[in-house]
C-alpha positions as CSV (number, residue, x, y, z in Angstrom):
1,M,-34.6,18.5,0.3
2,I,-30.9,17.9,0.6
3,K,-30.0,14.2,-0.2
4,P,-27.9,12.3,2.4
5,I,-24.3,12.0,1.5
6,E,-23.4,8.6,-0.1
7,L,-20.0,9.3,-1.7
8,V,-17.0,11.5,-0.9
9,I,-14.9,12.4,-4.0
10,F,-11.4,13.5,-3.4
11,D,-9.2,15.5,-5.6
12,C,-5.6,14.2,-5.5
13,D,-2.9,16.9,-5.7
14,G,-3.1,19.2,-2.7
15,V,-6.0,17.2,-1.1
16,L,-4.6,13.7,-0.6
17,V,-0.9,14.4,-1.3
18,D,1.0,17.6,-0.5
19,S,2.2,18.0,-4.1
20,E,0.9,21.4,-5.2
21,R,3.8,23.2,-3.5
22,I,6.2,20.9,-5.4
23,A,4.3,21.5,-8.7
24,A,4.3,25.3,-8.2
25,R,8.0,25.3,-7.4
26,V,8.8,23.3,-10.5
27,Q,6.5,25.5,-12.7
28,V,8.1,28.7,-11.4
29,A,11.6,27.3,-12.2
30,L,10.6,26.2,-15.7
31,G,8.9,29.5,-16.5
32,A,12.1,31.4,-15.6
33,E,14.2,29.0,-17.7
34,L,11.9,28.9,-20.8
35,G,10.8,32.5,-21.1
36,W,7.6,33.0,-19.1
37,P,8.5,34.2,-15.6
38,L,5.6,33.5,-13.3
39,T,5.1,34.0,-9.5
40,E,3.7,31.3,-7.3
41,G,0.5,33.2,-7.1
42,E,0.2,33.3,-10.9
43,I,0.9,29.6,-11.0
44,V,-2.0,29.0,-8.6
45,D,-4.3,31.2,-10.7
46,R,-3.4,29.7,-14.1
47,F,-2.3,26.1,-13.5
48,I,-3.4,24.6,-10.2
49,G,-6.4,22.3,-10.5
50,R,-6.2,22.2,-14.3
51,S,-5.4,19.3,-16.5
52,H,-2.0,18.7,-18.2
53,A,-3.7,19.4,-21.6
54,A,-5.2,22.7,-20.3
55,I,-1.8,23.9,-18.9
56,R,0.0,22.9,-22.1
57,E,-2.5,24.8,-24.1
58,Q,-1.7,28.0,-22.1
59,I,2.0,27.5,-22.6
60,A,1.7,26.9,-26.3
61,A,-0.4,30.0,-26.8
62,R,2.3,32.0,-25.0
63,L,5.5,30.4,-26.2
64,G,4.6,28.1,-29.1
65,E,4.2,24.4,-29.5
66,G,7.9,23.6,-29.4
67,V,8.5,25.2,-26.0
68,A,5.2,23.7,-24.7
69,T,6.5,20.3,-25.5
70,I,9.9,20.9,-23.8
71,W,8.1,22.5,-20.8
72,S,5.7,19.5,-20.4
73,E,8.5,16.9,-20.7
74,R,10.7,18.7,-18.2
75,F,7.9,19.2,-15.8
76,E,7.1,15.5,-15.8
77,Q,10.7,14.6,-15.1
78,L,11.4,17.3,-12.4
79,H,8.0,16.7,-10.7
80,R,8.6,13.0,-10.5
81,E,12.1,13.5,-9.1
82,A,10.8,16.0,-6.5
83,V,8.0,13.6,-5.5
84,D,10.5,10.8,-5.1
85,A,12.6,13.0,-2.9
86,G,10.0,14.0,-0.4
87,L,6.3,13.7,-1.0
88,A,4.0,13.3,2.0
89,P,0.2,13.0,2.5
90,V,-1.6,16.2,3.3
91,D,-1.3,17.0,7.0
92,G,-4.2,15.3,8.8
93,L,-5.4,13.4,5.8
94,V,-4.6,9.9,7.1
95,E,-6.4,10.6,10.3
96,A,-9.4,11.8,8.4
97,L,-9.5,8.7,6.2
98,D,-9.3,6.5,9.2
99,V,-12.5,8.1,10.6
100,L,-14.5,8.4,7.4
101,T,-17.0,5.6,7.0
102,L,-18.6,6.7,3.7
103,P,-17.5,5.3,0.3
104,T,-14.7,7.3,-1.3
105,C,-13.1,7.7,-4.6
106,V,-10.5,10.0,-6.3
107,A,-11.2,12.3,-9.3
108,S,-8.1,14.3,-10.4
109,S,-6.9,16.4,-13.3
110,G,-3.7,14.3,-13.2
111,S,-3.1,11.2,-15.3
112,H,-3.5,7.7,-13.9
113,E,0.3,7.2,-14.0
114,K,0.9,10.4,-12.0
115,M,-1.7,9.5,-9.4
116,R,-0.4,5.9,-9.1
117,H,3.1,7.3,-8.5
118,A,2.1,10.0,-6.0
119,L,-0.4,7.9,-4.1
120,G,2.0,4.9,-4.1
121,R,4.9,7.0,-2.7
122,T,2.7,8.1,0.2
123,G,1.1,4.8,1.0
124,L,-2.4,5.9,-0.1
125,Y,-2.8,4.0,-3.3
126,E,-4.2,0.9,-1.7
127,R,-6.9,2.9,0.0
128,F,-8.4,4.0,-3.4
129,V,-7.3,1.3,-5.9
130,G,-10.1,0.6,-8.4
131,R,-11.8,3.9,-7.5
132,I,-9.5,6.4,-9.2
133,Y,-10.7,8.5,-12.1
134,S,-8.6,10.9,-14.3
135,A,-9.5,13.9,-16.5
136,T,-7.9,11.9,-19.3
137,E,-11.2,9.8,-19.3
138,V,-13.4,12.8,-20.1
139,S,-13.6,15.4,-22.9
140,R,-13.4,18.4,-20.6
141,G,-11.4,18.9,-17.5
142,K,-12.2,21.1,-14.5
143,P,-13.9,23.6,-14.2
144,A,-16.3,21.6,-16.4
145,P,-18.3,19.1,-14.3
146,D,-17.5,16.1,-16.6
147,L,-14.9,14.4,-14.4
148,F,-17.0,14.5,-11.2
149,L,-20.1,13.3,-13.0
150,H,-18.0,10.5,-14.5
151,A,-16.8,9.5,-11.1
152,A,-20.4,9.5,-9.7
153,R,-21.6,7.4,-12.6
154,Q,-18.8,4.9,-12.2
155,M,-19.6,4.6,-8.5
156,G,-23.3,4.3,-9.1
157,V,-24.2,7.4,-7.0
158,D,-26.6,10.3,-7.8
159,P,-24.5,13.5,-8.1
160,A,-26.8,15.2,-5.6
161,A,-25.6,12.6,-3.0
162,C,-21.9,13.3,-3.6
163,V,-19.6,15.7,-1.9
164,V,-16.2,16.8,-3.4
165,V,-13.1,17.7,-1.5
166,E,-11.1,20.2,-3.5
167,D,-8.3,22.7,-3.0
168,S,-8.5,24.7,-6.3
169,R,-10.8,27.3,-7.8
170,P,-11.4,25.1,-11.0
171,G,-12.1,22.2,-8.7
172,V,-14.8,23.8,-6.6
173,R,-16.4,25.3,-9.7
174,A,-16.5,21.9,-11.3
175,A,-18.2,20.5,-8.2
176,R,-20.8,23.2,-8.2
177,A,-21.4,22.7,-11.9
178,A,-21.9,19.0,-11.3
179,G,-24.6,19.7,-8.7
180,M,-22.4,18.4,-5.9
181,R,-21.6,20.0,-2.5
182,A,-18.0,21.0,-2.1
183,F,-15.5,21.2,0.7
184,G,-12.7,23.6,-0.2
185,Y,-9.5,22.8,1.6
186,A,-7.6,26.1,2.2
187,G,-4.7,24.6,4.0
188,G,-2.5,24.6,0.9
189,L,-1.6,27.2,-1.8
190,T,-5.0,28.4,-2.8
191,P,-6.4,31.4,-0.8
192,A,-9.6,30.6,1.0
193,E,-11.5,33.4,-0.8
194,H,-10.8,31.6,-4.1
195,L,-12.7,28.6,-2.8
196,E,-15.7,30.3,-1.3
197,G,-19.1,30.2,-3.0
198,H,-22.5,28.6,-3.2
199,G,-22.7,25.1,-1.7
200,T,-19.1,25.2,-0.5
201,V,-17.7,24.8,3.0
202,V,-14.2,26.2,3.3
203,F,-11.9,24.6,5.9
204,H,-8.2,24.6,6.9
205,D,-7.6,21.5,8.9
206,M,-8.1,18.1,7.1
207,R,-8.7,16.4,10.5
208,K,-12.0,18.3,10.7
209,L,-13.3,16.9,7.4
210,P,-15.2,13.9,8.8
211,T,-17.1,16.1,11.2
212,L,-17.9,18.7,8.6
213,I,-19.2,16.0,6.2
214,E,-21.3,14.5,9.0
215,E,-22.8,17.9,9.7
216,G,-23.2,18.8,6.0
């Protein structure tokens, strides 16, 4: 028997704030500059949805620790500047939040500082303050289930009564591994087919999320 939904767990980048395009653009530029040319599609496959530590590990394996350090520092700086210049909530997100009546929280691969900055710039921080969880709080990032299980534990909700809203392949895999239902948002960079799978509803319009959750 499927448990009634008691908690909606949101990823941050690409689900709450339209930042994945910014991140991908910056990563493509840094790769060209630092010796690892990558297309946007390759960035989506390798980096999107993964923690800072996991991305750095890939860069270090390819280019060495020194370049990985430079890359990470430059990414933080350039990403922050780009966010300040023009970050917005994901299209339809505010309307969806205004309709949702279930408890919500955020569980993201990003650091608390990065989330505070991005959510603050878009006026969303106050909607989630005190209910924001980062991969820095657990030993394994997505696609491991640790972060979502941590969020459910902190919120006092059985994982089986949680749904996760994600926009990345590692994210939906983490939700499934945690025993949670997933809603895969395909309105961003990740192709819909990368999000499809058991226990996952793929959708393209964030405004439809409340109805999908009510039905699901």
